[in-house]
C-alpha positions, -999 to +999 in steps of 0.1 A: -448-707-673-473-677-670-505-677-648-535-673-669-567-663-651-598-671-674-627-645-665-660-664-672-689-637-670-721-656-663-760-647-661-783-678-662-758-703-676-765-732-655-764-753-686-730-745-697-712-736-667-701-769-654-689-782-688-671-753-699-649-751-665-644-789-672-629-780-707-611-752-696-593-767-668-584-801-691-566-779-714-525-780-719-520-750-697-501-754-668-510-728-643-543-720-650-573-704-627-614-699-640-629-671-626-664-674-628-682-635-624-721-642-617-744-615-618-768-637-592-783-655-616-819-670-612-811-701-627-786-708-602-753-704-621-737-690-592-746-721-568-732-746-597-699-726-598-702-725-555-699-762-560-669-764-585-649-740-565-655-762-534-640-793-555-611-770-571-605-745-546-566-741-566-582-741-600-619-721-597-628-693-581-662-672-580-669-637-579-707-629-568-724-598-577-754-584-567-776-582-599-768-577-634-749-547-638-734-551-673-707-569-686-681-539-685-683-538-646-683-576-644-646-573-664-633-545-646-638-560-614-625-594-627-594-572-641-591-563-604-595-595-591-571-613-614-544-588-605-545-596-570-542-631-576-507-623-593-519-634-631-500-628-660-521-636-684-561-625-678-584-641-706-620-626-712-645-650-730-681-662-731-691-689-710-718-704-741-688-720-763-694-693-787-655-687-783-639-716-792-619-730-760-591-753-777-581-718-793-567-709-758-534-725-758-524-710-795-538-676-781-517-679-746-485-688-767-488-660-791-490-634-757-456-643-751-449-617-784-477-597-782-495-575-756-531-588-767-543-616-782-578-616-800-598-643-815-609-631-847-637-642-869-627-616-899-593-625-904-581-652-926-595-689-914-619-674-892-654-680-896-691-678-884-718-704-874-737-715-904-768-714-886-767-677-887-787-661-915-773-640-940-787-608-924-770-612-890-738-620-906-740-589-928-750-569-898-716-581-877-693-583-907-703-544-915-702-533-882-666-540-878-650-541-913-669-514-922-684-491-894-661-491-865-631-494-886-640-459-905-651-443-873-623-453-850-600-464-875-590-496-854-563-522-868-580-550-852-604-568-876-625-576-853-630-546-827-660-562-813-648-600-804-650-607-767-623-635-769-592-623-757-558-629-741-546-598-720-510-595-707-505-583-673-490-551-682-516-536-707-541-546-681-522-524-655-515-495-683-549-486-691-565-464-671-604-481-665-616-450-648-618-436-687-636-469-701-671-460-697-689-487-718-705-514-701-724-534-729-719-545-761-694-518-774-672-521-744-650-547-766-648-519-790-640-491-766-610-516-751-598-522-785-597-484-792-583-475-762-554-503-764-544-494-797-542-458-792-517-464-763-495-482-788-499-519-775-496-547-801-524-569-810-523-601-828-554-617-844-558-656-843-586-672-867-615-686-847-646-703-858-671-680-839-702-708-829-739-703-819-744-708-783-749-744-771-774-739-750-799-710-735-811-682-753-785-656-767-788-618-748-781-598-779-809-580-794-817-549-820-818-524-792-786-535-780-771-534-817-786-496-824-774-483-790-741-497-795-738-478-831-747-445-813-718-451-788-690-459-809-692-418-816-692-412-779-659-437-779-643-416-807-646-381-787-639-395-753-603-410-765-595-394-795-565-378-780-547-406-763-513-417-771-488-439-757-476-410-732-511-418-715-500-452-703-504-454-664-471-463-648-465-497-636-467-507-603-431-514-585-439-546-570-462-578-577-485-596-554-463-623-538-475-656-532-489-664-495-463-691-477 
């Protein structure tokens, strides 16, 4: 069975973190570890995560970062740590239950046949929270199915979704020094680069829920900035081909005796 490491970037998720970790640990996935990546949350999320890790050291670990430094940097650090821990599959997802944990077993199973599996709101069977207003739904649909699709020509219908399962070889094959985005557009940039490098992507339909507790970190400023950065992503990576994949390391980390 593959070793699965789930990355949970957190900032002020004290109301969600314990329930999320418990939910993930209970999934029918044999070799699973949860990695909390906390940006020095003032609400004590990091402390709660440390307590969870102390009680389940084989199932939970914590990466503490000194401050809120952006989603992209959090994930890059998480990918590096997951590889060092011998992960075969690396999951990225939010801690607020907007991404349905019960979809992970299906996504992990699909990863046996595809390089990247992503939870999608915009394939048949996918949906958005009914509490979202029509303006918010329209903006999200337009960003993915029209704006990003026309500019980047991504085949994935949900390029900005942040619920993904990555095979180890893909994470090793991407040159992360070329990934410059650090915020919302990080998801679209990594999807674009993944497709340009010729990796296979499968979209599993999900229901995207409004977060259970706390406030959304998305705002209009972030959305407007992301719209401009799509053009930067296109210019930066337009010439990539599968020949630009990095060579895979000869050896994998061996478990300690």
